[in-house]
N, C-alpha and C positions, 0 to 999 in steps of 0.2 A: 504494500500500500504506500506508494510514493505520491502523496498529494502535496501540492504547494500550499503552504500555510502563510497567510497574509496577516500581518499584525495591524490592528486598527490605528495605531499611532506610529507608523513607520518612521516619521521624522524624529521621534524620540529615541529610536533604537541607536542612532549615532549622533549624539548631541554635538560632537566635535564638528560635524558637517554643517551645522546651523550657524547663521550669523547671530550676533548678540540680539539684534532686533527680533529675529525669529524665535530665539530662546525666550525672550521676554513675552512675546505673544503667546507661546505655548504655556508658559508659567501662568500668565493671566487667565488663559482659557481653563487650565486645571484648577486654579483658585476659584473661578466662577462656578465651575462644575461641583467642586467640593462644597462650596457655600450652599448651592441649590440642594445638594444631597443632605447636608446638615439640616436645612429647613424641613425637608421631607421627613427626616428621622424625628424631629421635634413634633411635627404634625401626627406622625404615626404613633408616637408615644402618648400623645394626648388622646387620640382615638382609642388606643388600647386601654387607657385608664378609664375612659367613659364606658367602654364595653364591659370592663371588669366590674365597674360599679353597677351597671345595669343587670348583669348576670347575677351578681350578689343579691340585688333587690328581688329579682325573680325567684331565686332560690329561697330567700327568706319568706316570700309569700307562699311558696310551696310548703316549706317547713311548718309555717303557721296554719297551713291548710285553709288559707284564705283564697279559695279558688275563684271566687267572683272577681276579686281585685287582680288576681293573676291573669284571668281571662281578659279582663278589660285592658290590662297593660299589654298583653300579647296582641290584642286587637289594635290598639293604638300604634304599636310597633309595625304591625302588618300594613296598616294604611300608609304609614310613613315610608316603608320599604317599597310599596307599590308606586307611590308618588316619585320616589327617587329613580326607580327603574324606568318609569315613563319619561322622566327628564333626561336620563341617559340615552334612551332610545330616540327621543326627539333631537338631542344634541348630535347623535351619531348620524341621523338622517340629514341634518343641516350640513354637517361636515362632508357628507357624501355628495350633496348637491353642489357644493363649492368646489 
């Protein structure tokens, strides 16, 4: 199996072949990408914390055998999920048109 492997950042494989300006541009690009990924991690941590809290609340309602509140909470969440899915579907259709 002799397949050609192409690296996504071929310019970074031999930094000595780059000019100082190219090196600075590559570094800035990597810093921007790193910052964007850091923001994503922060958002994902916040989402995970909210989901953890929600799951704990649902489990507490189940433990308390408060099934009417559990059902109401699950219904509220289901409506929210359906709305989000509809929004995503609409957004995907709009992107497809453009």
